[in-house]
Biotite code that builds the C-alpha atoms (Angstrom):
import biotite.structure as struc

atoms = struc.array([
    struc.Atom([3.259, 56.474, 84.947], chain_id="A", res_id=1, res_name="UNK", atom_name="CA", element="C"),
    struc.Atom([4.920, 56.277, 81.686], chain_id="A", res_id=2, res_name="UNK", atom_name="CA", element="C"),
    struc.Atom([8.593, 54.126, 81.861], chain_id="A", res_id=3, res_name="UNK", atom_name="CA", element="C"),
    struc.Atom([12.497, 54.207, 80.870], chain_id="A", res_id=4, res_name="UNK", atom_name="CA", element="C"),
    struc.Atom([9.983, 52.527, 77.429], chain_id="A", res_id=5, res_name="UNK", atom_name="CA", element="C"),
    struc.Atom([8.933, 55.979, 76.322], chain_id="A", res_id=6, res_name="UNK", atom_name="CA", element="C"),
    struc.Atom([12.806, 57.194, 76.506], chain_id="A", res_id=7, res_name="UNK", atom_name="CA", element="C"),
    struc.Atom([14.598, 55.575, 73.545], chain_id="A", res_id=8, res_name="UNK", atom_name="CA", element="C"),
    struc.Atom([13.678, 59.644, 71.303], chain_id="A", res_id=9, res_name="UNK", atom_name="CA", element="C"),
    struc.Atom([14.714, 57.013, 68.279], chain_id="A", res_id=10, res_name="UNK", atom_name="CA", element="C"),
    struc.Atom([11.323, 54.872, 68.561], chain_id="A", res_id=11, res_name="UNK", atom_name="CA", element="C"),
    struc.Atom([7.670, 56.992, 68.221], chain_id="A", res_id=12, res_name="UNK", atom_name="CA", element="C"),
    struc.Atom([5.069, 54.914, 69.700], chain_id="A", res_id=13, res_name="UNK", atom_name="CA", element="C"),
    struc.Atom([1.850, 55.736, 69.506], chain_id="A", res_id=14, res_name="UNK", atom_name="CA", element="C"),
    struc.Atom([-1.360, 55.517, 73.249], chain_id="A", res_id=15, res_name="UNK", atom_name="CA", element="C"),
    struc.Atom([-1.869, 51.610, 71.900], chain_id="A", res_id=16, res_name="UNK", atom_name="CA", element="C"),
    struc.Atom([1.517, 50.741, 72.219], chain_id="A", res_id=17, res_name="UNK", atom_name="CA", element="C"),
    struc.Atom([2.444, 52.987, 75.424], chain_id="A", res_id=18, res_name="UNK", atom_name="CA", element="C"),
    struc.Atom([-0.749, 51.112, 77.313], chain_id="A", res_id=19, res_name="UNK", atom_name="CA", element="C"),
    struc.Atom([0.608, 47.917, 76.261], chain_id="A", res_id=20, res_name="UNK", atom_name="CA", element="C"),
    struc.Atom([4.042, 48.350, 77.795], chain_id="A", res_id=21, res_name="UNK", atom_name="CA", element="C"),
    struc.Atom([3.245, 50.262, 80.493], chain_id="A", res_id=22, res_name="UNK", atom_name="CA", element="C"),
    struc.Atom([0.448, 48.149, 81.130], chain_id="A", res_id=23, res_name="UNK", atom_name="CA", element="C"),
    struc.Atom([-1.555, 51.196, 82.814], chain_id="A", res_id=24, res_name="UNK", atom_name="CA", element="C"),
    struc.Atom([-4.543, 51.997, 80.879], chain_id="A", res_id=25, res_name="UNK", atom_name="CA", element="C"),
    struc.Atom([-5.399, 53.602, 78.028], chain_id="A", res_id=26, res_name="UNK", atom_name="CA", element="C"),
    struc.Atom([-7.014, 57.250, 79.515], chain_id="A", res_id=27, res_name="UNK", atom_name="CA", element="C"),
    struc.Atom([-3.782, 57.203, 82.747], chain_id="A", res_id=28, res_name="UNK", atom_name="CA", element="C"),
    struc.Atom([-1.352, 57.497, 79.122], chain_id="A", res_id=29, res_name="UNK", atom_name="CA", element="C"),
    struc.Atom([-3.396, 59.893, 77.484], chain_id="A", res_id=30, res_name="UNK", atom_name="CA", element="C"),
    struc.Atom([-3.337, 62.219, 80.488], chain_id="A", res_id=31, res_name="UNK", atom_name="CA", element="C"),
    struc.Atom([0.023, 61.466, 81.702], chain_id="A", res_id=32, res_name="UNK", atom_name="CA", element="C"),
    struc.Atom([0.654, 62.214, 77.551], chain_id="A", res_id=33, res_name="UNK", atom_name="CA", element="C"),
    struc.Atom([-1.629, 65.238, 77.953], chain_id="A", res_id=34, res_name="UNK", atom_name="CA", element="C"),
    struc.Atom([0.422, 66.488, 81.127], chain_id="A", res_id=35, res_name="UNK", atom_name="CA", element="C"),
    struc.Atom([4.353, 65.856, 79.015], chain_id="A", res_id=36, res_name="UNK", atom_name="CA", element="C"),
    struc.Atom([2.932, 68.115, 76.400], chain_id="A", res_id=37, res_name="UNK", atom_name="CA", element="C"),
    struc.Atom([1.964, 70.673, 77.940], chain_id="A", res_id=38, res_name="UNK", atom_name="CA", element="C"),
    struc.Atom([5.324, 70.252, 80.516], chain_id="A", res_id=39, res_name="UNK", atom_name="CA", element="C"),
    struc.Atom([7.333, 70.255, 77.636], chain_id="A", res_id=40, res_name="UNK", atom_name="CA", element="C"),
    struc.Atom([8.953, 66.357, 78.710], chain_id="A", res_id=41, res_name="UNK", atom_name="CA", element="C"),
    struc.Atom([6.727, 65.417, 75.336], chain_id="A", res_id=42, res_name="UNK", atom_name="CA", element="C"),
    struc.Atom([6.969, 66.280, 71.318], chain_id="A", res_id=43, res_name="UNK", atom_name="CA", element="C"),
    struc.Atom([3.867, 64.683, 68.800], chain_id="A", res_id=44, res_name="UNK", atom_name="CA", element="C"),
    struc.Atom([4.158, 64.075, 64.928], chain_id="A", res_id=45, res_name="UNK", atom_name="CA", element="C"),
    struc.Atom([0.793, 62.068, 62.300], chain_id="A", res_id=46, res_name="UNK", atom_name="CA", element="C"),
    struc.Atom([2.452, 59.582, 61.225], chain_id="A", res_id=47, res_name="UNK", atom_name="CA", element="C"),
    struc.Atom([1.449, 58.448, 57.629], chain_id="A", res_id=48, res_name="UNK", atom_name="CA", element="C"),
    struc.Atom([-0.624, 55.194, 57.954], chain_id="A", res_id=49, res_name="UNK", atom_name="CA", element="C"),
    struc.Atom([-2.261, 55.154, 54.625], chain_id="A", res_id=50, res_name="UNK", atom_name="CA", element="C"),
    struc.Atom([-0.880, 57.504, 51.893], chain_id="A", res_id=51, res_name="UNK", atom_name="CA", element="C"),
    struc.Atom([-4.129, 56.730, 49.256], chain_id="A", res_id=52, res_name="UNK", atom_name="CA", element="C"),
    struc.Atom([-6.720, 58.509, 51.636], chain_id="A", res_id=53, res_name="UNK", atom_name="CA", element="C"),
    struc.Atom([-4.604, 59.971, 53.716], chain_id="A", res_id=54, res_name="UNK", atom_name="CA", element="C"),
    struc.Atom([-4.753, 58.474, 57.058], chain_id="A", res_id=55, res_name="UNK", atom_name="CA", element="C"),
    struc.Atom([-2.846, 59.455, 59.095], chain_id="A", res_id=56, res_name="UNK", atom_name="CA", element="C"),
    struc.Atom([-2.004, 58.855, 63.037], chain_id="A", res_id=57, res_name="UNK", atom_name="CA", element="C"),
    struc.Atom([-0.542, 60.350, 66.584], chain_id="A", res_id=58, res_name="UNK", atom_name="CA", element="C"),
    struc.Atom([2.447, 58.874, 67.948], chain_id="A", res_id=59, res_name="UNK", atom_name="CA", element="C"),
    struc.Atom([4.250, 60.224, 70.214], chain_id="A", res_id=60, res_name="UNK", atom_name="CA", element="C"),
    struc.Atom([8.311, 60.927, 71.478], chain_id="A", res_id=61, res_name="UNK", atom_name="CA", element="C"),
    struc.Atom([10.139, 62.942, 74.534], chain_id="A", res_id=62, res_name="UNK", atom_name="CA", element="C"),
    struc.Atom([11.163, 65.855, 73.628], chain_id="A", res_id=63, res_name="UNK", atom_name="CA", element="C"),
    struc.Atom([15.067, 67.133, 72.082], chain_id="A", res_id=64, res_name="UNK", atom_name="CA", element="C"),
    struc.Atom([15.079, 68.732, 75.978], chain_id="A", res_id=65, res_name="UNK", atom_name="CA", element="C"),
    struc.Atom([14.658, 64.735, 77.952], chain_id="A", res_id=66, res_name="UNK", atom_name="CA", element="C"),
    struc.Atom([16.496, 63.200, 75.216], chain_id="A", res_id=67, res_name="UNK", atom_name="CA", element="C"),
    struc.Atom([19.592, 66.000, 75.666], chain_id="A", res_id=68, res_name="UNK", atom_name="CA", element="C"),
    struc.Atom([18.811, 64.626, 79.385], chain_id="A", res_id=69, res_name="UNK", atom_name="CA", element="C"),
    struc.Atom([19.569, 61.185, 79.484], chain_id="A", res_id=70, res_name="UNK", atom_name="CA", element="C"),
    struc.Atom([22.612, 61.629, 77.105], chain_id="A", res_id=71, res_name="UNK", atom_name="CA", element="C"),
    struc.Atom([23.898, 63.415, 79.523], chain_id="A", res_id=72, res_name="UNK", atom_name="CA", element="C"),
    struc.Atom([23.646, 61.016, 81.796], chain_id="A", res_id=73, res_name="UNK", atom_name="CA", element="C"),
    struc.Atom([24.870, 58.191, 79.948], chain_id="A", res_id=74, res_name="UNK", atom_name="CA", element="C"),
    struc.Atom([27.744, 60.599, 79.664], chain_id="A", res_id=75, res_name="UNK", atom_name="CA", element="C"),
    struc.Atom([28.168, 60.794, 83.321], chain_id="A", res_id=76, res_name="UNK", atom_name="CA", element="C"),
    struc.Atom([27.726, 57.104, 84.072], chain_id="A", res_id=77, res_name="UNK", atom_name="CA", element="C"),
    struc.Atom([30.711, 57.122, 81.378], chain_id="A", res_id=78, res_name="UNK", atom_name="CA", element="C"),
    struc.Atom([32.793, 59.302, 82.860], chain_id="A", res_id=79, res_name="UNK", atom_name="CA", element="C"),
    struc.Atom([32.021, 57.940, 86.759], chain_id="A", res_id=80, res_name="UNK", atom_name="CA", element="C"),
    struc.Atom([32.861, 54.941, 85.595], chain_id="A", res_id=81, res_name="UNK", atom_name="CA", element="C"),
    struc.Atom([36.251, 55.970, 83.785], chain_id="A", res_id=82, res_name="UNK", atom_name="CA", element="C"),
    struc.Atom([36.974, 58.108, 87.509], chain_id="A", res_id=83, res_name="UNK", atom_name="CA", element="C"),
    struc.Atom([36.028, 54.590, 89.370], chain_id="A", res_id=84, res_name="UNK", atom_name="CA", element="C"),
    struc.Atom([39.375, 52.760, 86.896], chain_id="A", res_id=85, res_name="UNK", atom_name="CA", element="C"),
    struc.Atom([41.849, 56.396, 87.547], chain_id="A", res_id=86, res_name="UNK", atom_name="CA", element="C"),
    struc.Atom([41.178, 56.298, 91.281], chain_id="A", res_id=87, res_name="UNK", atom_name="CA", element="C"),
    struc.Atom([41.484, 51.804, 91.829], chain_id="A", res_id=88, res_name="UNK", atom_name="CA", element="C"),
    struc.Atom([45.095, 51.874, 89.112], chain_id="A", res_id=89, res_name="UNK", atom_name="CA", element="C"),
    struc.Atom([46.758, 55.298, 90.912], chain_id="A", res_id=90, res_name="UNK", atom_name="CA", element="C"),
    struc.Atom([46.281, 53.782, 95.094], chain_id="A", res_id=91, res_name="UNK", atom_name="CA", element="C"),
    struc.Atom([46.457, 49.761, 93.470], chain_id="A", res_id=92, res_name="UNK", atom_name="CA", element="C"),
    struc.Atom([43.313, 48.744, 94.743], chain_id="A", res_id=93, res_name="UNK", atom_name="CA", element="C"),
    struc.Atom([42.401, 45.557, 92.991], chain_id="A", res_id=94, res_name="UNK", atom_name="CA", element="C"),
    struc.Atom([39.078, 43.949, 93.133], chain_id="A", res_id=95, res_name="UNK", atom_name="CA", element="C"),
    struc.Atom([39.685, 40.572, 95.528], chain_id="A", res_id=96, res_name="UNK", atom_name="CA", element="C"),
    struc.Atom([40.535, 37.165, 93.247], chain_id="A", res_id=97, res_name="UNK", atom_name="CA", element="C"),
    struc.Atom([37.889, 35.278, 94.359], chain_id="A", res_id=98, res_name="UNK", atom_name="CA", element="C"),
    struc.Atom([34.429, 37.366, 93.066], chain_id="A", res_id=99, res_name="UNK", atom_name="CA", element="C"),
    struc.Atom([32.491, 35.930, 95.185], chain_id="A", res_id=100, res_name="UNK", atom_name="CA", element="C"),
    struc.Atom([34.273, 37.631, 97.958], chain_id="A", res_id=101, res_name="UNK", atom_name="CA", element="C"),
    struc.Atom([34.033, 40.645, 96.317], chain_id="A", res_id=102, res_name="UNK", atom_name="CA", element="C"),
    struc.Atom([29.889, 40.559, 95.410], chain_id="A", res_id=103, res_name="UNK", atom_name="CA", element="C"),
    struc.Atom([29.816, 40.484, 99.715], chain_id="A", res_id=104, res_name="UNK", atom_name="CA", element="C"),
    struc.Atom([32.008, 43.051, 100.525], chain_id="A", res_id=105, res_name="UNK", atom_name="CA", element="C"),
    struc.Atom([30.105, 45.350, 97.561], chain_id="A", res_id=106, res_name="UNK", atom_name="CA", element="C"),
    struc.Atom([27.070, 44.339, 99.350], chain_id="A", res_id=107, res_name="UNK", atom_name="CA", element="C"),
    struc.Atom([27.663, 44.835, 102.680], chain_id="A", res_id=108, res_name="UNK", atom_name="CA", element="C"),
    struc.Atom([28.506, 48.376, 102.456], chain_id="A", res_id=109, res_name="UNK", atom_name="CA", element="C"),
    struc.Atom([25.177, 48.973, 100.289], chain_id="A", res_id=110, res_name="UNK", atom_name="CA", element="C"),
    struc.Atom([23.347, 47.299, 103.151], chain_id="A", res_id=111, res_name="UNK", atom_name="CA", element="C"),
    struc.Atom([24.317, 48.948, 104.912], chain_id="A", res_id=112, res_name="UNK", atom_name="CA", element="C"),
    struc.Atom([24.796, 53.005, 104.554], chain_id="A", res_id=113, res_name="UNK", atom_name="CA", element="C"),
    struc.Atom([21.286, 51.859, 102.518], chain_id="A", res_id=114, res_name="UNK", atom_name="CA", element="C"),
    struc.Atom([20.171, 49.682, 104.113], chain_id="A", res_id=115, res_name="UNK", atom_name="CA", element="C"),
    struc.Atom([16.098, 50.200, 105.723], chain_id="A", res_id=116, res_name="UNK", atom_name="CA", element="C"),
    struc.Atom([16.284, 53.269, 107.612], chain_id="A", res_id=117, res_name="UNK", atom_name="CA", element="C"),
    struc.Atom([19.618, 54.742, 106.842], chain_id="A", res_id=118, res_name="UNK", atom_name="CA", element="C"),
    struc.Atom([18.738, 56.596, 102.940], chain_id="A", res_id=119, res_name="UNK", atom_name="CA", element="C"),
    struc.Atom([15.324, 58.499, 104.825], chain_id="A", res_id=120, res_name="UNK", atom_name="CA", element="C"),
    struc.Atom([17.867, 59.655, 106.991], chain_id="A", res_id=121, res_name="UNK", atom_name="CA", element="C"),
    struc.Atom([20.372, 60.704, 105.367], chain_id="A", res_id=122, res_name="UNK", atom_name="CA", element="C"),
    struc.Atom([17.773, 62.312, 102.485], chain_id="A", res_id=123, res_name="UNK", atom_name="CA", element="C"),
    struc.Atom([16.387, 63.336, 105.498], chain_id="A", res_id=124, res_name="UNK", atom_name="CA", element="C"),
    struc.Atom([19.496, 65.156, 106.718], chain_id="A", res_id=125, res_name="UNK", atom_name="CA", element="C"),
    struc.Atom([20.672, 66.101, 103.387], chain_id="A", res_id=126, res_name="UNK", atom_name="CA", element="C"),
    struc.Atom([17.604, 68.958, 103.187], chain_id="A", res_id=127, res_name="UNK", atom_name="CA", element="C"),
    struc.Atom([17.411, 70.093, 106.580], chain_id="A", res_id=128, res_name="UNK", atom_name="CA", element="C"),
    struc.Atom([21.068, 69.810, 107.327], chain_id="A", res_id=129, res_name="UNK", atom_name="CA", element="C"),
    struc.Atom([20.513, 69.264, 110.987], chain_id="A", res_id=130, res_name="UNK", atom_name="CA", element="C"),
    struc.Atom([17.716, 68.511, 112.595], chain_id="A", res_id=131, res_name="UNK", atom_name="CA", element="C"),
    struc.Atom([17.192, 66.625, 116.122], chain_id="A", res_id=132, res_name="UNK", atom_name="CA", element="C"),
    struc.Atom([15.905, 62.776, 117.335], chain_id="A", res_id=133, res_name="UNK", atom_name="CA", element="C"),
    struc.Atom([12.238, 64.026, 118.606], chain_id="A", res_id=134, res_name="UNK", atom_name="CA", element="C"),
    struc.Atom([11.452, 65.694, 114.751], chain_id="A", res_id=135, res_name="UNK", atom_name="CA", element="C"),
    struc.Atom([14.140, 63.147, 112.736], chain_id="A", res_id=136, res_name="UNK", atom_name="CA", element="C"),
    struc.Atom([11.047, 60.491, 114.240], chain_id="A", res_id=137, res_name="UNK", atom_name="CA", element="C"),
    struc.Atom([8.311, 62.277, 113.345], chain_id="A", res_id=138, res_name="UNK", atom_name="CA", element="C"),
    struc.Atom([9.731, 62.390, 109.781], chain_id="A", res_id=139, res_name="UNK", atom_name="CA", element="C"),
    struc.Atom([9.750, 59.196, 110.120], chain_id="A", res_id=140, res_name="UNK", atom_name="CA", element="C"),
    struc.Atom([6.229, 58.265, 111.245], chain_id="A", res_id=141, res_name="UNK", atom_name="CA", element="C"),
    struc.Atom([6.948, 55.021, 111.263], chain_id="A", res_id=142, res_name="UNK", atom_name="CA", element="C"),
    struc.Atom([10.524, 54.369, 113.623], chain_id="A", res_id=143, res_name="UNK", atom_name="CA", element="C"),
    struc.Atom([10.154, 52.959, 116.644], chain_id="A", res_id=144, res_name="UNK", atom_name="CA", element="C"),
    struc.Atom([12.903, 54.985, 119.221], chain_id="A", res_id=145, res_name="UNK", atom_name="CA", element="C"),
    struc.Atom([14.753, 51.943, 119.608], chain_id="A", res_id=146, res_name="UNK", atom_name="CA", element="C"),
    struc.Atom([16.052, 51.314, 116.352], chain_id="A", res_id=147, res_name="UNK", atom_name="CA", element="C"),
    struc.Atom([16.043, 55.099, 115.192], chain_id="A", res_id=148, res_name="UNK", atom_name="CA", element="C"),
    struc.Atom([18.976, 55.680, 118.179], chain_id="A", res_id=149, res_name="UNK", atom_name="CA", element="C"),
    struc.Atom([20.556, 52.080, 116.116], chain_id="A", res_id=150, res_name="UNK", atom_name="CA", element="C"),
    struc.Atom([20.287, 53.311, 113.456], chain_id="A", res_id=151, res_name="UNK", atom_name="CA", element="C"),
    struc.Atom([21.972, 56.786, 114.320], chain_id="A", res_id=152, res_name="UNK", atom_name="CA", element="C"),
    struc.Atom([24.690, 54.484, 116.686], chain_id="A", res_id=153, res_name="UNK", atom_name="CA", element="C"),
    struc.Atom([25.418, 52.727, 113.398], chain_id="A", res_id=154, res_name="UNK", atom_name="CA", element="C"),
    struc.Atom([25.696, 55.741, 111.018], chain_id="A", res_id=155, res_name="UNK", atom_name="CA", element="C"),
    struc.Atom([27.364, 57.649, 113.368], chain_id="A", res_id=156, res_name="UNK", atom_name="CA", element="C"),
    struc.Atom([30.444, 54.577, 114.161], chain_id="A", res_id=157, res_name="UNK", atom_name="CA", element="C"),
    struc.Atom([30.908, 54.419, 110.054], chain_id="A", res_id=158, res_name="UNK", atom_name="CA", element="C"),
    struc.Atom([31.204, 58.172, 109.787], chain_id="A", res_id=159, res_name="UNK", atom_name="CA", element="C"),
    struc.Atom([28.495, 59.786, 108.406], chain_id="A", res_id=160, res_name="UNK", atom_name="CA", element="C"),
    struc.Atom([26.657, 61.516, 111.260], chain_id="A", res_id=161, res_name="UNK", atom_name="CA", element="C"),
    struc.Atom([27.706, 64.263, 113.601], chain_id="A", res_id=162, res_name="UNK", atom_name="CA", element="C"),
    struc.Atom([25.640, 63.831, 117.211], chain_id="A", res_id=163, res_name="UNK", atom_name="CA", element="C"),
    struc.Atom([25.536, 67.633, 118.858], chain_id="A", res_id=164, res_name="UNK", atom_name="CA", element="C"),
    struc.Atom([24.749, 67.936, 121.912], chain_id="A", res_id=165, res_name="UNK", atom_name="CA", element="C"),
    struc.Atom([23.459, 72.217, 122.098], chain_id="A", res_id=166, res_name="UNK", atom_name="CA", element="C"),
    struc.Atom([24.441, 74.270, 125.570], chain_id="A", res_id=167, res_name="UNK", atom_name="CA", element="C"),
    struc.Atom([20.313, 74.513, 125.997], chain_id="A", res_id=168, res_name="UNK", atom_name="CA", element="C"),
    struc.Atom([18.758, 74.372, 128.985], chain_id="A", res_id=169, res_name="UNK", atom_name="CA", element="C"),
    struc.Atom([17.428, 71.380, 128.774], chain_id="A", res_id=170, res_name="UNK", atom_name="CA", element="C"),
    struc.Atom([20.450, 69.762, 126.540], chain_id="A", res_id=171, res_name="UNK", atom_name="CA", element="C"),
    struc.Atom([18.979, 68.919, 123.535], chain_id="A", res_id=172, res_name="UNK", atom_name="CA", element="C"),
    struc.Atom([21.382, 66.464, 121.115], chain_id="A", res_id=173, res_name="UNK", atom_name="CA", element="C"),
    struc.Atom([21.190, 67.440, 117.359], chain_id="A", res_id=174, res_name="UNK", atom_name="CA", element="C"),
    struc.Atom([22.587, 65.506, 114.366], chain_id="A", res_id=175, res_name="UNK", atom_name="CA", element="C"),
    struc.Atom([23.677, 66.579, 111.700], chain_id="A", res_id=176, res_name="UNK", atom_name="CA", element="C"),
    struc.Atom([25.732, 64.803, 108.656], chain_id="A", res_id=177, res_name="UNK", atom_name="CA", element="C"),
    struc.Atom([29.641, 65.239, 108.189], chain_id="A", res_id=178, res_name="UNK", atom_name="CA", element="C"),
    struc.Atom([31.436, 65.824, 105.557], chain_id="A", res_id=179, res_name="UNK", atom_name="CA", element="C"),
    struc.Atom([31.395, 62.050, 104.395], chain_id="A", res_id=180, res_name="UNK", atom_name="CA", element="C"),
    struc.Atom([27.716, 61.808, 104.821], chain_id="A", res_id=181, res_name="UNK", atom_name="CA", element="C"),
    struc.Atom([27.660, 65.204, 102.865], chain_id="A", res_id=182, res_name="UNK", atom_name="CA", element="C"),
    struc.Atom([29.692, 63.211, 99.662], chain_id="A", res_id=183, res_name="UNK", atom_name="CA", element="C"),
    struc.Atom([27.653, 59.787, 100.110], chain_id="A", res_id=184, res_name="UNK", atom_name="CA", element="C"),
    struc.Atom([23.847, 61.844, 99.802], chain_id="A", res_id=185, res_name="UNK", atom_name="CA", element="C"),
    struc.Atom([25.347, 63.805, 97.253], chain_id="A", res_id=186, res_name="UNK", atom_name="CA", element="C"),
    struc.Atom([27.433, 61.135, 95.102], chain_id="A", res_id=187, res_name="UNK", atom_name="CA", element="C"),
    struc.Atom([23.527, 59.149, 94.992], chain_id="A", res_id=188, res_name="UNK", atom_name="CA", element="C"),
    struc.Atom([21.695, 62.759, 93.945], chain_id="A", res_id=189, res_name="UNK", atom_name="CA", element="C"),
    struc.Atom([22.387, 61.599, 90.479], chain_id="A", res_id=190, res_name="UNK", atom_name="CA", element="C"),
    struc.Atom([20.825, 57.904, 90.682], chain_id="A", res_id=191, res_name="UNK", atom_name="CA", element="C"),
    struc.Atom([17.906, 58.918, 92.127], chain_id="A", res_id=192, res_name="UNK", atom_name="CA", element="C"),
    struc.Atom([17.471, 62.263, 89.818], chain_id="A", res_id=193, res_name="UNK", atom_name="CA", element="C"),
    struc.Atom([18.431, 59.379, 86.135], chain_id="A", res_id=194, res_name="UNK", atom_name="CA", element="C"),
    struc.Atom([16.118, 56.689, 88.020], chain_id="A", res_id=195, res_name="UNK", atom_name="CA", element="C"),
    struc.Atom([12.927, 59.530, 88.926], chain_id="A", res_id=196, res_name="UNK", atom_name="CA", element="C"),
    struc.Atom([13.232, 60.977, 84.849], chain_id="A", res_id=197, res_name="UNK", atom_name="CA", element="C"),
    struc.Atom([13.862, 56.865, 83.327], chain_id="A", res_id=198, res_name="UNK", atom_name="CA", element="C"),
    struc.Atom([11.636, 55.185, 85.399], chain_id="A", res_id=199, res_name="UNK", atom_name="CA", element="C"),
    struc.Atom([8.727, 58.405, 86.134], chain_id="A", res_id=200, res_name="UNK", atom_name="CA", element="C"),
    struc.Atom([8.820, 61.555, 83.964], chain_id="A", res_id=201, res_name="UNK", atom_name="CA", element="C"),
    struc.Atom([6.169, 61.664, 85.117], chain_id="A", res_id=202, res_name="UNK", atom_name="CA", element="C"),
    struc.Atom([3.917, 60.110, 88.086], chain_id="A", res_id=203, res_name="UNK", atom_name="CA", element="C"),
    struc.Atom([1.006, 58.782, 88.720], chain_id="A", res_id=204, res_name="UNK", atom_name="CA", element="C"),
    struc.Atom([-0.239, 61.171, 90.094], chain_id="A", res_id=205, res_name="UNK", atom_name="CA", element="C"),
    struc.Atom([0.230, 63.490, 87.989], chain_id="A", res_id=206, res_name="UNK", atom_name="CA", element="C"),
    struc.Atom([-1.703, 61.276, 84.953], chain_id="A", res_id=207, res_name="UNK", atom_name="CA", element="C"),
    struc.Atom([-4.947, 60.595, 87.625], chain_id="A", res_id=208, res_name="UNK", atom_name="CA", element="C"),
    struc.Atom([-5.211, 64.480, 88.984], chain_id="A", res_id=209, res_name="UNK", atom_name="CA", element="C"),
    struc.Atom([-5.651, 65.241, 84.710], chain_id="A", res_id=210, res_name="UNK", atom_name="CA", element="C"),
    struc.Atom([-7.876, 62.080, 84.072], chain_id="A", res_id=211, res_name="UNK", atom_name="CA", element="C"),
    struc.Atom([-10.498, 63.483, 86.573], chain_id="A", res_id=212, res_name="UNK", atom_name="CA", element="C"),
    struc.Atom([-10.515, 66.945, 85.405], chain_id="A", res_id=213, res_name="UNK", atom_name="CA", element="C"),
    struc.Atom([-11.446, 70.258, 88.115], chain_id="A", res_id=214, res_name="UNK", atom_name="CA", element="C"),
])
């Protein structure tokens, strides 16, 4: 997997540099670069090494398309930060004077909403829109019925999920995101998209499959 280090469009890197930087075998780096070039993610160019002999080396960088994507995410991050400051100012929201208390409060929110299985449930219902208890448990596979019931109850009390009893025979329970839950998932979507781009433009699986050949 190629890491965020490759995202600096101002720096050209050869395969040896990338291999040292990302800590994976050179063969996988070469395969990932080849797949990325085919997909338009990376571009190569020859950099002179010895002008007298005409010797050169191949160096790589992100394509203009992806450097533009990174700039857009940077602009989006700045706009999000300004939005938070503007909302806090308009609502006269001031962080606690005790910085530790502020950190603890934010961690409590993060652990409750983004704790183990909560994100999984949020992502599942965001993609499927609605699902029954058994369907959710099958999709998550490793979660027990007791833990799933507990998590669904917590998220329902937080106003993220809605529990509907369907008029079927026998009656079925179906879970879906509330408007608050949907908005939470939508706000998190650009974060995960950015991390996927910044930390793994190409997955290790793509590189390995390319290295194996047909």
